[in-house]
Structures are given as C-alpha cells and as structure tokens.
C-alpha positions as CSV (number, residue, x, y, z in Angstrom):
1,M,-28.3,-14.4,24.6
2,S,-30.3,-16.7,26.5
3,N,-28.5,-20.4,25.1
4,P,-26.8,-21.8,27.4
5,P,-27.9,-20.1,30.6
6,F,-26.2,-16.9,31.8
7,P,-27.5,-16.8,35.4
8,L,-24.6,-15.0,37.2
9,L,-23.7,-13.4,34.5
10,Q,-27.1,-12.1,33.6
11,T,-27.0,-10.2,37.0
12,I,-24.3,-7.3,36.4
13,N,-24.7,-4.6,34.5
14,D,-22.6,-2.7,35.9
15,P,-19.4,-3.6,38.1
16,A,-21.1,-2.4,41.2
17,D,-23.5,-5.9,40.9
18,L,-20.4,-7.5,40.3
19,R,-18.9,-6.1,44.2
20,R,-22.2,-7.4,45.7
21,L,-21.3,-10.9,44.8
22,P,-19.7,-12.6,47.7
23,R,-16.2,-13.8,46.7
24,T,-17.3,-17.4,46.6
25,Q,-19.3,-16.9,43.1
26,L,-16.6,-15.4,41.4
27,K,-15.2,-18.2,39.7
28,A,-18.5,-19.5,38.5
29,L,-19.0,-16.3,37.0
30,A,-15.8,-16.0,35.0
31,D,-16.6,-19.3,33.5
32,E,-19.9,-18.4,32.7
33,L,-18.2,-14.7,31.3
34,R,-15.2,-16.8,29.3
35,A,-18.3,-18.7,27.8
36,Y,-20.5,-15.7,26.3
37,V,-17.2,-14.2,25.2
38,L,-16.6,-17.3,22.9
39,Q,-20.3,-17.3,21.9
40,S,-20.4,-13.8,21.1
41,V,-17.3,-13.8,19.1
42,S,-18.7,-16.9,17.2
43,R,-21.5,-14.9,16.4
44,T,-19.8,-11.5,15.0
45,G,-16.2,-12.2,14.6
46,G,-13.6,-10.0,16.0
47,H,-10.8,-10.8,18.6
48,L,-11.2,-14.0,20.5
49,S,-7.8,-15.0,22.1
50,S,-6.5,-12.4,24.1
51,N,-9.6,-12.0,25.2
52,L,-10.5,-14.9,26.8
53,G,-7.0,-14.5,28.0
54,T,-8.3,-12.0,30.3
55,V,-11.3,-12.9,31.7
56,E,-10.7,-13.8,35.9
57,L,-7.9,-10.8,35.6
58,T,-10.8,-8.6,34.5
59,V,-13.3,-9.7,36.8
60,A,-10.8,-9.0,39.9
61,L,-9.8,-5.3,38.4
62,H,-13.2,-4.8,38.2
63,Y,-14.1,-6.2,41.7
64,V,-11.1,-4.7,43.4
65,F,-11.6,-1.2,42.2
66,N,-14.4,1.0,42.0
67,T,-14.8,1.6,38.5
68,P,-14.7,3.8,37.0
69,D,-14.1,6.2,39.5
70,D,-11.0,4.2,39.3
71,R,-9.5,4.3,35.3
72,L,-9.0,1.3,34.2
73,V,-6.8,2.1,31.0
74,W,-6.0,-1.1,28.8
75,D,-3.3,-1.4,25.9
76,V,-4.2,-1.8,22.4
77,G,-7.3,-2.6,23.9
78,H,-8.4,-5.5,21.6
79,Q,-8.5,-7.8,25.2
80,T,-11.9,-5.6,26.3
81,Y,-14.7,-7.6,25.8
82,P,-15.1,-9.4,29.0
83,H,-15.0,-5.1,30.4
84,K,-17.7,-4.0,27.9
85,I,-19.2,-7.2,29.1
86,L,-19.0,-6.5,32.7
87,T,-20.2,-2.6,32.3
88,G,-23.5,-2.8,30.7
89,R,-22.7,-3.9,27.2
90,R,-23.4,-7.7,27.4
91,E,-26.6,-7.2,25.5
92,R,-25.0,-5.1,22.6
93,M,-22.3,-7.7,22.3
94,D,-24.7,-8.9,18.7
95,S,-23.3,-5.6,17.5
96,L,-19.6,-5.7,17.9
97,R,-17.7,-3.6,15.5
98,Q,-21.0,-3.4,13.0
99,L,-21.9,-0.5,11.7
100,G,-23.7,1.6,14.1
101,G,-22.4,-0.7,17.1
102,L,-20.3,-1.7,19.9
103,S,-16.6,-0.9,19.2
104,G,-13.4,-3.9,19.4
105,F,-11.5,-1.5,21.4
106,P,-12.3,0.9,24.0
107,Q,-14.0,4.3,23.8
108,R,-14.6,6.8,25.9
109,S,-18.0,8.1,24.3
110,E,-19.2,4.9,24.6
111,S,-18.9,4.2,28.3
112,E,-17.7,5.9,31.3
113,H,-15.7,2.8,31.9
114,D,-13.5,3.6,29.2
115,A,-11.1,5.9,30.6
116,F,-8.7,5.5,27.5
117,G,-9.5,5.4,24.1
118,T,-7.0,2.7,22.3
119,A,-6.1,0.4,19.8
120,H,-2.5,1.5,18.8
121,S,-0.3,-0.4,21.4
122,S,1.6,0.9,24.0
123,T,-0.3,4.4,25.3
124,S,-1.4,2.8,28.8
125,I,1.2,3.7,31.1
126,S,1.3,6.9,29.6
127,A,-2.1,7.8,29.7
128,A,-3.4,6.3,33.1
129,L,0.3,7.9,34.4
130,G,-1.3,11.8,33.1
131,M,-4.5,10.4,35.1
132,A,-2.7,9.6,38.2
133,I,-1.0,12.7,38.5
134,A,-4.3,14.4,37.6
135,A,-6.1,12.6,40.2
136,R,-3.4,14.0,42.5
137,L,-3.1,17.7,41.6
138,K,-6.9,17.5,41.8
139,G,-6.7,16.3,45.4
140,E,-8.5,13.3,44.5
141,D,-8.7,9.7,45.8
142,R,-8.5,7.3,43.1
143,H,-6.3,4.5,40.9
144,A,-5.9,4.6,37.6
145,V,-4.2,1.3,36.3
146,A,-2.7,0.3,32.8
147,I,-2.8,-3.1,31.5
148,I,-0.4,-3.9,29.1
149,G,0.8,-6.7,27.2
150,D,4.3,-8.2,27.0
151,G,4.0,-7.6,23.1
152,A,3.3,-3.7,23.9
153,M,6.0,-3.2,26.9
154,T,8.6,-3.8,24.0
155,A,8.0,-0.2,22.5
156,G,9.8,2.5,23.5
157,M,7.0,4.6,24.3
158,A,5.9,2.0,27.2
159,F,9.9,2.5,28.5
160,E,9.7,6.1,28.6
161,A,6.1,6.2,30.4
162,L,7.7,3.9,33.4
163,N,10.3,6.1,33.2
164,N,8.5,9.0,34.1
165,S,6.6,7.5,36.4
166,G,9.2,6.1,38.9
167,V,9.5,9.4,40.2
168,E,6.1,10.5,40.4
169,D,4.4,10.0,43.9
170,C,0.6,8.7,42.7
171,K,-1.8,6.2,42.7
172,L,-0.5,4.5,39.3
173,L,-0.5,0.6,39.4
174,V,1.2,-1.1,35.8
175,I,-0.3,-4.9,35.2
176,L,2.2,-6.0,33.0
177,N,-0.2,-9.3,31.4
178,D,2.8,-11.4,30.4
179,N,1.4,-14.1,28.3
180,D,4.7,-14.9,25.9
181,M,2.2,-14.0,22.8
182,S,1.2,-10.3,21.1
183,I,-0.3,-11.2,17.6
184,S,3.1,-12.9,15.7
185,P,5.6,-14.4,18.3
186,P,7.3,-11.8,21.2
187,V,10.5,-11.1,20.0
188,G,13.8,-9.2,21.5
189,A,15.9,-9.1,24.7
190,L,13.0,-8.6,26.6
191,N,10.7,-11.2,25.8
192,R,14.2,-13.4,26.4
193,Y,14.4,-11.5,30.3
194,L,11.3,-12.0,31.0
195,A,11.1,-16.4,29.8
196,Q,14.4,-16.1,32.3
197,L,12.6,-15.0,34.9
198,M,9.7,-17.4,34.8
199,S,11.9,-19.8,34.5
200,G,14.2,-19.3,37.2
201,Q,14.9,-20.1,40.6
202,F,12.3,-19.0,43.3
203,Y,14.2,-16.3,45.6
204,A,13.3,-17.5,49.1
205,A,14.4,-13.6,50.4
206,A,12.0,-11.5,49.2
207,K,12.3,-7.4,49.3
208,N,9.7,-6.0,51.6
209,V,7.3,-5.0,49.2
210,G,6.7,-8.7,48.4
211,K,6.5,-9.9,52.2
212,Q,3.8,-6.7,52.9
213,V,1.5,-8.3,50.2
214,L,2.4,-12.2,50.8
215,Q,2.9,-11.6,54.8
216,V,-1.6,-10.5,55.1
217,A,-2.6,-13.1,51.9
218,P,-1.8,-16.9,53.3
219,P,-3.2,-18.1,50.3
220,L,-0.6,-16.1,49.0
221,F,2.2,-17.5,51.3
222,E,0.5,-21.2,50.4
223,L,0.9,-20.3,46.1
224,A,4.8,-19.9,47.2
225,K,5.3,-23.4,48.6
226,R,3.8,-25.2,45.7
227,I,6.6,-22.9,43.2
228,E,8.5,-25.8,42.4
229,E,5.7,-27.6,41.3
230,H,4.0,-24.7,39.4
231,A,7.3,-24.0,38.0
232,K,7.3,-19.7,38.5
233,G,8.8,-17.3,40.9
234,M,6.1,-15.5,43.4
235,V,8.1,-12.5,43.9
236,V,11.1,-11.1,41.8
237,P,13.3,-8.6,43.7
238,A,15.8,-6.0,41.6
239,T,14.1,-6.5,38.8
240,L,14.2,-3.9,35.7
241,F,11.4,-2.2,36.3
242,E,12.5,-2.2,40.2
243,K,15.0,-0.1,38.7
244,F,13.1,2.3,37.2
245,G,11.3,3.1,40.3
246,F,8.1,0.6,41.0
247,N,7.8,-1.9,43.5
248,Y,7.5,-5.0,41.4
249,I,5.2,-7.6,42.5
250,G,5.1,-11.5,41.2
251,P,4.4,-13.1,39.0
252,I,1.6,-14.0,40.0
253,D,-1.2,-16.8,38.1
254,G,-3.5,-14.7,35.7
255,H,-5.9,-17.1,36.1
256,D,-6.3,-17.7,39.7
257,L,-8.8,-15.3,41.4
258,E,-7.4,-16.1,44.8
259,S,-3.7,-15.0,44.0
260,L,-5.2,-11.9,41.9
261,I,-7.7,-10.8,44.3
262,P,-5.6,-10.7,47.9
263,T,-2.6,-9.0,46.0
264,L,-4.4,-6.6,44.4
265,E,-6.4,-5.9,47.2
266,N,-3.0,-5.1,49.0
267,I,-1.5,-3.2,46.7
268,K,-4.2,-0.8,46.7
269,H,-2.7,0.3,50.2
270,L,0.7,0.7,48.9
271,K,2.7,3.8,48.6
272,G,4.0,5.1,45.1
273,P,3.8,3.1,41.6
274,Q,3.5,-0.3,41.8
275,F,4.3,-3.1,39.0
276,L,2.4,-6.4,38.9
277,H,3.4,-9.2,36.7
278,V,0.8,-11.2,36.3
279,V,1.0,-14.1,33.9
280,T,-2.0,-15.6,31.5
281,K,-2.7,-18.3,28.2
282,K,-4.2,-16.2,25.3
283,G,-7.4,-18.7,24.7
284,Q,-7.3,-20.2,28.0
285,G,-10.3,-22.1,28.5
286,Y,-11.1,-22.6,24.8
287,K,-8.7,-25.4,23.8
288,L,-8.7,-24.4,20.1
289,A,-7.6,-21.3,20.7
290,E,-5.1,-21.9,23.0
291,A,-3.3,-24.4,20.7
292,D,-3.4,-21.9,17.7
293,P,-3.3,-18.0,19.7
294,V,-2.8,-16.4,16.3
295,A,-5.5,-18.3,14.2
296,Y,-7.8,-17.6,17.1
297,H,-6.0,-13.9,17.0
298,G,-9.5,-12.1,15.3
299,P,-11.2,-14.9,13.8
300,G,-15.1,-14.0,11.4
301,K,-17.5,-15.8,12.3
302,F,-17.6,-19.7,13.3
303,D,-19.2,-23.0,15.3
304,P,-17.0,-23.1,18.4
305,A,-17.5,-26.7,18.5
306,I,-15.5,-27.3,15.1
307,G,-13.5,-24.2,15.3
308,L,-12.1,-22.7,11.8
309,V,-12.6,-24.3,9.1
310,K,-11.1,-23.6,5.4
311,P,-14.0,-22.4,3.4
312,D,-15.2,-24.6,0.0
313,T,-14.0,-22.3,-2.1
314,K,-10.4,-21.0,-3.0
315,P,-11.0,-17.3,-1.5
316,K,-9.3,-14.3,-4.2
317,T,-6.0,-13.5,-4.1
318,T,-5.4,-10.9,-1.5
319,F,-2.7,-7.8,-1.5
320,T,-1.0,-9.3,0.9
321,Q,-0.6,-12.4,0.0
322,V,1.2,-10.6,-3.5
323,F,3.3,-8.5,-1.4
324,G,4.2,-11.9,0.3
325,Q,5.3,-13.8,-2.5
326,W,6.7,-10.6,-4.3
327,L,9.0,-10.8,-1.7
328,C,9.6,-14.2,-2.2
329,D,10.7,-13.8,-5.6
330,M,12.9,-10.4,-5.3
331,A,15.1,-12.0,-2.7
332,E,15.3,-14.5,-4.5
333,H,16.4,-12.5,-7.4
334,D,18.1,-9.6,-5.3
335,A,20.1,-10.9,-2.2
336,R,20.3,-7.0,-0.8
337,L,17.0,-7.3,-0.3
338,V,16.0,-7.6,3.4
339,G,12.5,-7.7,5.4
340,I,11.5,-5.8,8.2
341,T,7.8,-5.4,10.1
342,P,7.2,-4.7,13.3
343,A,5.8,-7.5,14.6
344,M,3.3,-8.5,12.0
345,R,4.8,-11.0,10.7
346,E,1.3,-12.8,9.6
347,G,-0.9,-9.7,9.3
348,S,1.8,-8.5,6.5
349,G,2.0,-11.4,4.5
350,M,5.8,-12.7,5.8
351,V,5.7,-15.7,7.0
352,E,6.8,-17.5,3.8
353,F,10.0,-15.3,3.7
354,H,10.7,-15.5,6.8
355,R,10.3,-19.2,6.6
356,R,12.7,-19.0,3.2
357,F,15.2,-16.5,4.3
358,P,15.4,-16.5,7.8
359,T,19.1,-14.3,8.4
360,R,17.7,-11.9,6.0
361,Y,14.2,-11.1,8.2
362,F,13.9,-9.2,10.8
363,D,10.5,-8.6,13.0
364,V,11.5,-5.7,15.8
365,G,8.9,-6.0,17.8
366,I,6.1,-2.8,18.6
367,A,8.9,-0.7,17.2
368,E,7.8,1.1,14.4
369,Q,10.1,4.0,15.3
370,H,13.4,1.7,15.4
371,A,11.9,-0.3,12.4
372,V,12.5,2.3,10.6
373,T,15.5,4.2,11.1
374,F,17.0,-0.1,11.5
375,A,16.0,0.3,7.6
376,A,18.1,3.7,7.1
377,G,21.0,2.1,8.4
378,L,20.6,-1.3,6.5
379,A,20.3,0.9,3.3
380,C,23.4,3.2,4.4
381,E,25.2,-0.4,3.9
382,G,24.1,-1.3,1.0
383,L,21.6,-3.6,1.4
384,K,18.0,-2.9,0.3
385,P,15.1,-3.0,2.8
386,V,11.7,-3.2,3.2
387,V,9.8,-2.5,5.4
388,A,6.2,-4.1,5.6
389,I,3.8,-1.9,8.0
390,Y,0.0,-0.9,8.1
391,S,-0.7,2.5,6.8
392,T,-1.6,3.4,10.5
393,F,1.6,2.1,11.9
394,L,3.4,4.4,9.9
395,Q,1.9,7.1,11.5
396,R,3.6,5.8,14.7
397,G,7.3,5.8,12.7
398,Y,6.5,10.0,11.1
399,D,10.0,11.5,12.0
400,Q,12.5,8.9,11.6
401,L,10.8,8.5,8.0
402,I,11.7,11.9,7.9
403,H,14.5,12.9,9.5
404,D,16.1,9.0,9.0
405,V,15.1,8.0,5.6
406,A,14.2,10.8,3.2
407,I,16.5,13.5,4.0
408,Q,19.4,11.2,3.9
409,N,17.6,10.0,-0.1
410,L,18.3,6.4,1.8
411,P,16.7,3.3,-1.0
412,V,14.4,2.0,1.7
413,V,10.4,0.0,0.3
414,F,7.8,1.5,2.7
415,A,4.8,-1.7,1.7
416,L,2.0,-0.2,3.3
417,D,-0.8,-2.3,3.9
418,R,-4.2,-1.7,4.8
419,A,-4.5,1.5,3.0
420,G,-8.1,3.6,3.4
421,L,-11.1,2.1,4.9
422,V,-10.2,-1.4,6.6
423,G,-13.3,-1.9,8.4
424,A,-14.5,-3.2,11.2
425,D,-11.2,-2.3,13.0
426,G,-12.9,1.4,12.9
427,A,-10.7,4.7,12.5
428,T,-7.8,4.0,14.8
429,H,-6.5,1.5,11.9
430,A,-8.2,3.7,9.1
431,G,-5.0,3.7,6.5
432,A,-7.0,7.0,5.8
433,Y,-4.2,9.8,5.5
434,D,-0.8,8.1,4.2
435,I,-0.9,9.9,0.6
436,A,-1.7,13.0,2.2
437,Y,1.5,12.8,5.2
438,L,3.6,11.2,2.3
439,R,3.1,13.0,-0.3
440,C,4.9,16.4,1.2
441,I,7.9,14.7,2.1
442,P,11.3,15.4,-0.5
443,N,12.8,12.6,-2.0
444,L,10.0,10.1,-1.4
445,S,7.3,8.4,-3.8
446,V,3.9,7.8,-3.8
447,A,2.2,4.8,-5.3
448,C,-1.0,3.8,-5.5
449,P,-1.2,0.0,-7.4
450,A,-5.5,-0.4,-8.7
451,D,-5.3,-4.1,-8.9
452,E,-3.3,-7.1,-7.4
453,N,-0.9,-7.3,-10.7
454,E,0.2,-3.7,-10.7
455,C,0.4,-3.8,-6.7
456,R,3.3,-6.6,-7.9
457,Q,4.1,-4.6,-10.2
458,L,4.7,-1.3,-8.5
459,L,6.6,-3.2,-5.8
460,S,9.3,-3.7,-8.7
461,S,9.3,0.0,-9.6
462,A,9.8,0.6,-6.2
463,F,13.1,-1.5,-5.8
464,E,14.3,-0.7,-8.5
465,Q,14.4,3.3,-7.6
466,N,18.0,4.4,-5.5
467,H,15.3,7.2,-3.5
468,P,12.2,5.7,-0.9
469,V,9.4,4.5,-2.2
470,A,6.0,3.8,-0.5
471,V,3.1,1.2,-2.2
472,R,0.1,1.3,-0.7
473,Y,-2.1,-1.6,-1.1
474,P,-6.2,-1.9,1.1
475,R,-6.6,-4.9,2.9
476,G,-8.3,-7.7,1.5
477,S,-8.4,-8.6,-2.4
478,G,-9.5,-6.6,-4.9
479,A,-10.7,-6.7,-8.6
480,G,-9.0,-10.4,-8.7
481,V,-6.5,-9.4,-11.2
482,A,-4.4,-12.3,-12.2
483,T,-0.3,-11.4,-11.2
484,Q,2.3,-11.8,-14.3
485,P,4.9,-14.1,-12.9
486,G,8.2,-12.5,-13.2
487,L,9.5,-9.4,-11.8
488,Q,8.6,-6.8,-15.0
489,A,8.6,-3.1,-13.1
490,L,5.8,-0.3,-14.5
491,P,7.6,2.9,-15.8
492,F,8.7,5.1,-12.4
493,G,6.1,8.2,-12.2
494,K,3.7,7.3,-15.3
495,G,-0.2,6.6,-15.4
496,E,-2.1,5.3,-18.0
497,V,-5.5,5.8,-20.1
498,R,-7.7,3.3,-19.1
499,R,-10.9,4.1,-21.4
500,R,-11.2,7.0,-23.8
501,S,-14.4,9.2,-24.4
502,T,-15.6,10.1,-27.3
503,G,-16.4,13.6,-26.6
504,Q,-14.7,16.5,-24.4
505,G,-16.9,16.1,-21.6
506,I,-15.5,14.4,-18.3
507,A,-12.2,13.1,-17.5
508,I,-11.6,11.1,-14.4
509,L,-8.7,10.6,-12.7
510,A,-8.1,7.6,-10.4
511,F,-6.1,6.5,-7.6
512,G,-5.4,2.8,-6.3
513,T,-8.4,0.9,-6.6
514,L,-11.5,3.1,-7.4
515,L,-10.4,2.7,-10.8
516,Y,-12.7,-0.1,-11.2
517,S,-15.3,2.2,-9.8
518,A,-14.4,4.8,-12.4
519,L,-14.7,2.3,-15.0
520,E,-18.0,2.1,-14.3
521,V,-19.6,5.3,-13.9
522,A,-17.7,6.1,-17.2
523,E,-19.9,3.8,-19.1
524,K,-22.9,5.6,-17.6
525,F,-20.9,9.6,-18.9
526,N,-19.1,8.7,-21.7
527,A,-16.0,9.8,-19.5
528,T,-12.3,9.1,-19.9
529,V,-10.7,7.2,-17.3
530,V,-6.6,7.6,-16.7
531,N,-5.1,5.1,-14.4
532,M,-2.5,7.3,-12.6
533,R,-1.0,4.8,-10.6
534,W,1.6,7.4,-9.3
535,V,0.7,10.3,-6.8
536,K,4.2,11.6,-6.5
537,P,5.8,11.9,-8.7
538,L,2.4,12.8,-10.5
539,D,2.2,12.3,-14.2
540,V,2.0,15.8,-15.1
541,E,2.4,15.4,-18.6
542,L,-0.5,13.0,-18.8
543,L,-2.7,15.5,-16.6
544,L,-2.2,18.5,-19.0
545,Q,-2.6,16.3,-21.7
546,V,-5.9,15.1,-20.3
547,A,-6.7,18.6,-18.8
548,A,-6.4,20.4,-22.7
549,T,-8.9,17.4,-23.9
550,H,-11.2,18.0,-21.2
551,E,-14.0,20.0,-19.8
552,A,-13.6,18.9,-16.6
553,L,-12.2,16.6,-14.0
554,V,-12.6,14.9,-11.2
555,T,-10.2,12.8,-9.1
556,V,-11.2,9.7,-7.0
557,E,-9.1,8.5,-4.1
558,D,-9.2,6.0,-1.0
559,G,-7.7,8.4,1.5
560,A,-8.2,11.9,3.1
561,V,-9.6,14.4,0.2
562,M,-7.1,17.0,2.4
563,G,-4.5,17.1,1.0
564,G,-3.9,14.1,-0.7
565,A,-4.1,12.6,-4.4
566,G,-6.5,15.3,-5.9
567,S,-4.9,18.0,-4.2
568,A,-1.9,17.4,-5.7
569,V,-4.2,17.4,-9.2
570,G,-4.9,20.5,-8.4
571,E,-1.6,22.2,-7.2
572,A,-0.1,20.7,-10.7
573,L,-2.6,22.3,-12.7
574,Q,-2.6,25.7,-11.2
575,A,1.6,25.2,-11.4
576,A,1.1,25.0,-14.9
577,G,-1.6,28.2,-14.9
578,V,-4.6,25.8,-16.1
579,L,-8.1,26.6,-15.1
580,K,-9.7,23.1,-15.3
581,P,-13.3,22.8,-12.9
582,L,-11.8,19.8,-10.8
583,L,-14.3,17.8,-8.3
584,S,-12.0,15.6,-5.8
585,L,-13.7,12.6,-4.5
586,G,-12.1,10.9,-1.3
587,L,-12.8,10.7,2.5
588,P,-13.9,13.0,4.3
589,D,-12.6,15.4,7.4
590,I,-14.0,13.1,10.1
591,F,-12.9,10.1,11.6
592,I,-14.9,6.8,10.2
593,E,-15.9,4.6,12.2
594,H,-15.9,0.3,12.4
595,G,-18.6,-1.3,9.6
596,D,-18.4,-3.1,6.6
597,P,-15.7,-1.8,4.4
598,V,-18.5,-1.8,1.4
599,K,-21.2,0.1,2.9
600,L,-18.6,2.9,5.0
601,M,-17.3,3.5,1.2
602,A,-20.8,3.7,-0.1
603,L,-21.3,6.0,3.1
604,Q,-18.6,8.6,1.7
605,G,-20.0,8.7,-1.3
606,L,-16.8,6.1,-2.8
607,D,-18.2,3.5,-4.1
608,A,-19.9,3.7,-8.1
609,A,-23.1,5.1,-7.3
610,G,-21.9,7.8,-5.2
611,I,-19.5,8.8,-7.4
612,A,-21.9,9.3,-10.2
613,A,-24.0,11.2,-7.6
614,S,-21.3,13.5,-7.1
615,I,-20.6,14.0,-10.9
616,E,-24.6,14.8,-11.4
617,Q,-24.6,17.2,-9.0
618,R,-21.1,18.9,-9.3
619,F,-21.3,18.9,-13.8
620,P,-25.0,18.1,-14.9
621,E,-24.5,20.2,-18.2
622,L,-22.0,18.2,-19.0
623,V,-23.8,14.8,-17.5
624,A,-26.8,16.0,-19.9
625,Q,-24.5,15.8,-23.2
626,A,-23.7,12.7,-22.2
627,P,-25.4,9.6,-23.7
628,Q,-27.7,7.6,-22.0
629,A,-26.1,5.2,-19.6
630,V,-25.3,1.9,-20.6
631,K,-26.3,0.3,-16.7
632,A,-27.6,1.3,-14.3
633,I,-25.3,1.9,-11.0
634,N,-26.7,-0.2,-8.1
C-alpha cells in the first residue's frame, strides 16, 4: 500500500525498529498507523472501531516493553490490527480474514508476537498470569501484560483471575482499556462504577504507588494539575482492584503518548501485580466510527471518504432478523416471555425487542454462565426465558446448561445463532459443535430449521414445550423462503419427506440448511430427500420407514460429524437392529480457519458438488443405476 504514503510506518518491520525511533516521532507514527488501519479495513472488511481506539496504546506497549520476550495478551483480540502491523505483518493486511490470509485475531501459529490465541472474551488475565508465574518459576526476567476491555471485565472469569493474581509475586500488568463500549453498549454495576469513578472528584492525596509513578514523570504531574479541565482523575485510591491486591494506577488518557509511555516505563520497575486504567475512545480519529462505533465494529468493505452506505438492493432477510421478529411477535402473544442476551443485542437481533419490551429484556453483560442460570431462575418462577446466544458462546455456559437447566428440566429456549461455519471469524467462532454437545444432554431437545420460515415455526415449537429446547440456525440468510405470519408451530420431533425417489436407491437425510444442497444432489441421483428438522428427538419412525425402502442412507449436516446428527441416525438404526449402509457427511475432526463460508463449505465437501462426489465414491453401484443427471452440479 503506497497511497497515501506511510514513510515512518514503512520502516517498522519489527517492534525493535519501533524502539529505535526517538520518542518525538511516535505521534507521527501513530497517525500513520491509524490511517493504515482505516485504509486496510476499508478494503477487506473487519473490525474497525476497536482497532482505531488502541493505536497509541499499541505503540506505547511495543515501545516500552521488550516484545516478544515480554508477553502481550490481548483480550478478545479484535483490537490487534495495529499490533499485527507493527509486528511484521503490514504487507499481509490485504489478506485479513480471507482464506489462507491473516486471522482477525491473535494466533500463536501466525507470529511469535501473538503470545496467546484469543477471540472469546475475558481470558487474558488468566493466561498472562500463567505466563508471569512461568517466568518466575523458570528464573526468566520478563513481564506479562494483559490488555482487557471494560466489557470483557464484566465476565466472572476475569475476576477469578484477578483474585488469583493479587496474591502472587510476579511481573504481571493488567491494563483496563476503558472505552465505555464493548460490542453492544456495556451494562451492569461494574460499568456504572467505572463511570462514577471517571466523573468523581480528583483525589489530591494519592497512595504511595501513585506518587511513585507520578513523581518521576513531570508531564503526568502537569496533567494532574489540569484534571478539572479534562474531567478525569489521575489516581484513584482504594479501588475495587486494589482490594484484589493490585497496585492501581490511573485513569490516564489512552491516546496521549506523553502520558502512556512514562507511566508504562515506571510501572516496569514496580514490584508485584500492577493494574493500569487507561481511557480510550472507539473509532478514535475517524469521525464516522467515533459517532457510531457499533455500526463500525465489524464493517464490510467501504469507502473511508463516504463511510458505510446502504445497499441499492434490499438484502435478503437473515435468520437473525427472523428470530428478532419472532421474539417480538411471541412476546406480544405471551406475557411470560423474557429475552436474555450476554452482551450481543445487535448481533442477536434484539434491538427491536429491547425497544418494545424494555422491562422484559435483559442484557447480562459478557457473562454466559450467568445468562444460563439466570434464565433457569426465571423459569423456576413460571416465566418463559429465551436465551439468544451464539453457538460458540453457549460452550462457555455448558455446565450451567446441564446442572441448572437440564437436570431440573426447565422450559428455557436457546436461540443458537451462528451455527455451522461463520466465515471470516474462523475456528473460535464456528458453531461446529453444538449438535454433538447438546444431543447428549437428557431432557434437552435440538431443532435444525432448513430455511427462514422453518426457523420461525420451530422457534414456536420450542416455545410450546415444557422442557429446554435449542434451535440452531446459521449466520446470514438461507434459501430465501418467506416467513409466514402468525406463530404456527411445526410438530414436535417430526421430519418430512421433501423428495421421493422413483426407486429404492439412496435416501439423503438432511439436518438444517443443507437440505437445499441435498435436493440439488437428489435430482442427479434420483434420491429421496428427508428434511429431518430435529436431531433430538430424532424422528425414528420416519427414519425406519425410509431405511426399510432404500438401499443406502446419507446424512448431511453443517456441524461436527463426530457425535453429530449422523451419529444419532447410526445409533437409532443400531438400536432398532437395522443394518443399512450409512454415509455421514459433516465437518471433519479439525479446526477450520477463517475464509469465505461458501468456499469453506466447498473445501469440506459440503456443497452440492462435494456431497455428490462423496456419494459417488461411497456408493458407485447405486449411482450407476440412477438415471442420468437432470443438471450438472458445479
């Protein structure tokens, strides 16, 4: 990328190059870095607001600490584009989040500067503490730094790590990147506490640790004198974090290198765990992102001079939108319904529900474990909770799902967005495992809608039940089937035959949106296609009818094939004493990295062409008996 020019940035191929710059040039470097991030993301899409907000902090950390020997652990990691650019990956930014390109998150396999792989929130303090104690045990003189946002700080895991850290003698620094914004607006008592802390009166008498840092940094003393003008406190003693055993320093301006660098340099010489509170602004330096950090959290490609524009043609309705509309309609119909999200109001399609039913909407923060048990408590009292949660994030509440919901057989609906492969976010966000990890839980049912209308209908089916039910659906749009008005439910635990062959060759059992690929393949092989709809309870009656009238069965699903829907079919056949050739197609036993989801599915053999090829390889004799293809499958 040469236009506009980045004369300073182009000289930085490693943090060692950065550390050779005079401090007077760092502001210019930060300006170039911010411009480069904006230019890069506008061309590839990706996370923007969070990265614009961490430019100066990233520069300061690599300038002060001897990375990669000193370890930087970024919480979540969607704010690490400046970090990637400064650590030798500048020229690969045009491959960001694309197949074979750079990950949008830190990956240990990608660079030695990525000390810990992250993408889910609130893991950084635990990991950095482990690294700091490992250094102590190995006799190595290095620091471990965790950079965590105020949204991620709401999770219980962060406080478990703080509780452990405060009693350890190690070189650990926790940096609270306080931008008053996670993905959705932050909620809860901790956020209110931080807001009060920021708006409170400046303490003239700071604790000794604050004096130790400020006395050797005259610019910080000067900043403290101007505190009333800036409406910020420099040192706040007796904070929550000091009660955990940390030396608390801050809050300081996270965009002011003249504050950041002297503070970090002096913290390096303090003993024991340190806690630095920095205040940043999401979207810093790009007015459009500053004004709407949610819209610019993860934009697609756009022109920075214009910003995000609405497409000329109306986009297809997404499964998320179908869920959001159903939630509002069902809430209007049944006053018992309450909606719960763990800090994903926009992503889960709950903005309209929040607006229309504010007293029945609960954003619990980044606290998936709490979200599940909170729903259980509501259900105990006769309410009907709907937990809107990404498939990959429900993994974080698995014990609560079993212990608090399923064992007590409570009627909680889990709306699992982002089932299957999600594309650019990669393995950490893929909903590949939900079928396998849910169907083994007693009392819990699992539905797999094939299209938008079925999604609405199966959500109604789930809501009717008096036990826990999960409805899984993918990111984005499906086949484009228009949703019917009303709240009509489909029969519980029942599938349907969507195409019946003229012979007794192959029957394809489809779970979820792969139904439409299966129908395309069936035209080639004159196969029967069954839309199974439910993984649990499995429609065993229909399964045995199909098995009795066909020579071979094929299952297709967009989840892990090990323990998935195909396994459920095999178990049911075995239990019934039916021996029938069975080919189970799904995601293989590997972590599938980022890329275009259509390409990723093709690479796993789960597009129509791949399914056809697998059938031809496994059942060549049956395929040979089928009539010629009605149409080619590309």
